[in-house]
C-alpha positions in Angstrom: 93.4 77.9 113.0 97.0 78.7 111.9 96.9 82.2 113.5 95.8 80.7 116.8 98.7 78.1 116.5 101.1 80.9 115.7 100.0 82.9 118.7 100.4 79.8 120.9 103.9 79.2 119.4 104.7 82.9 119.9 103.8 82.7 123.6 106.1 79.6 123.9 109.0 81.2 122.2 108.5 84.7 123.7 108.3 83.2 127.2 111.5 81.2 126.6 113.4 84.1 125.1 112.3 86.4 127.9 113.2 84.0 130.6 116.1 85.4 132.6 117.1 82.0 133.9 117.8 80.9 130.3 121.4 81.9 129.2 121.9 83.9 126.1 123.9 81.1 124.5 120.9 78.7 125.1 118.6 81.3 123.6 120.8 81.7 120.5 121.1 77.9 120.2 117.4 77.5 120.3 116.9 80.3 117.9 119.2 78.7 115.4 117.4 75.4 115.6 114.0 77.1 115.4 115.1 79.1 112.3 116.1 75.9 110.6 112.8 74.3 111.4 110.8 77.4 110.1 112.9 77.1 107.0 111.5 73.6 106.4 114.6 71.6 107.6 114.3 68.5 109.6 115.6 69.4 113.0 115.6 67.4 116.2 114.2 69.2 119.1 116.6 69.5 122.0 113.8 69.2 124.7 110.0 68.8 125.2 109.5 72.5 125.0 111.1 72.7 121.5 109.2 69.6 120.4 105.9 71.3 121.2 107.0 74.4 119.2 108.1 72.2 116.3 104.8 70.4 116.3 103.0 73.7 116.1 105.1 74.5 113.0 104.1 71.2 111.5 100.4 72.1 112.0 101.0 75.4 110.1 102.7 73.4 107.3 99.6 71.2 107.2 97.4 74.2 106.6 99.7 76.1 104.3 101.7 74.3 101.6 105.2 75.7 101.5 105.4 75.6 97.7 102.0 77.2 97.1 102.2 79.8 99.9 105.9 80.7 100.3 105.1 84.1 101.8 103.5 82.5 104.8 106.8 80.9 105.7 108.9 83.9 104.7 106.8 86.0 107.1 107.3 83.5 109.9 111.0 83.6 109.3 110.9 87.4 109.3 109.4 87.6 112.8 111.9 84.9 113.9 114.8 86.9 112.5 113.5 90.0 114.2 113.4 88.1 117.6 116.9 86.7 116.9 118.3 90.1 116.1 116.9 91.5 119.3 118.5 88.7 121.3 121.9 89.5 119.7 121.5 93.3 120.3 120.4 92.8 123.9 123.6 90.7 124.4 125.7 93.7 123.5 127.6 95.2 126.5 127.2 98.8 125.4 124.0 100.7 125.3 122.0 100.5 122.1 121.5 103.7 120.0 118.1 105.2 119.6 118.1 104.0 116.0 118.8 100.5 117.1 116.0 100.5 119.7 113.6 101.9 117.1 114.7 99.3 114.5 114.1 96.5 117.0 110.7 97.8 117.9 109.6 98.2 114.2 111.0 94.8 113.2 109.4 92.9 116.0 106.0 94.6 115.8 105.8 94.8 112.1 106.8 91.3 111.2 104.5 89.9 113.9 101.3 91.2 112.4 102.6 90.6 108.8 102.9 86.9 109.8 99.3 87.1 111.1 98.1 88.5 107.8 99.7 85.7 105.8 98.4 83.1 108.2 94.9 84.4 107.7 95.0 85.0 103.9 97.9 83.0 102.5 98.6 85.8 100.0 98.4 89.6 100.3 98.8 92.6 98.1 101.7 95.0 98.8 99.3 97.5 100.3 98.0 94.8 102.6 101.5 93.9 103.6 102.4 97.5 104.4 99.2 97.9 106.4 99.9 94.7 108.5 103.5 95.8 109.0 102.6 99.3 110.0 99.8 98.1 112.3 102.1 95.6 114.0 104.6 98.4 114.5 101.9 100.6 116.0 100.9 97.7 118.4 104.5 97.3 119.5 104.7 101.0 120.2 101.6 100.8 122.3 102.9 97.7 124.1 106.2 99.4 124.9 104.3 102.5 126.2 102.1 100.3 128.4 105.2 98.4 129.8 107.4 101.4 130.5 107.5 100.9 134.3 107.8 97.2 134.0 110.7 97.6 131.5 112.4 100.1 133.7 112.0 97.9 136.8 113.4 94.9 134.8 116.3 96.9 133.3 115.0 96.3 129.8 115.7 99.3 127.6 113.1 100.1 124.9 112.7 103.3 123.0 110.0 104.4 125.3 111.6 103.4 128.6 114.7 105.4 127.6 112.5 108.3 126.5 110.8 108.2 129.9 114.2 108.5 131.6 115.4 111.3 129.3 112.2 113.4 129.4 111.3 112.7 125.8 108.3 110.4 126.4 105.7 113.0 125.3 107.6 113.5 122.1 107.7 109.8 121.2 104.1 109.3 122.3 103.0 112.1 120.0 105.0 110.7 117.2 103.3 107.3 117.8 99.9 109.0 117.7 100.8 110.6 114.4 102.0 107.3 113.0 98.6 105.8 114.1 96.8 108.1 111.7 99.1 107.3 108.8 98.7 103.5 109.3 94.9 103.6 109.7 94.5 105.7 106.6 95.5 102.6 104.7 92.9 100.3 106.2 90.8 100.4 103.0 93.3 98.0 101.4 91.2 95.2 102.9 87.7 94.7 101.6 
């Protein structure tokens, strides 16, 4: 149930953070309050939308005790920090470097599935953490490849939309396929 709640919450936060009618300062303000709430602080929601998100966090807290399962909440904060970092980087006026684009992609994708893993199991081995993080990164690569045209049309620069413009898409796609093999070789860490 917690994973489903997190996916619902993720849709709420992603839609809000991707909404072009919401200013960057509003996004950062929300992100600050949401980070405090994920950290267990008592935070007043600024609106009904935030209240819904904060209630979903409370439902996760009901399923997973913060003291007994701290990694559940650390993983939720990790995906939140990755989203917040991407907001700050997207607010930059200059173009992001290839390394920054790759780092955003890895952080957002990897931490997302890492949080899923903790919401399912509560505790994981280091091998399971690495698999979840790698699998999430792989899924983010695939998502960015599928969304190339949409991202180009929306002036959103990802590693893959830039590679498409610079003639390096085949190179990055092949590297992603190679990464897929490396990730899937570690699937045996789950029984």
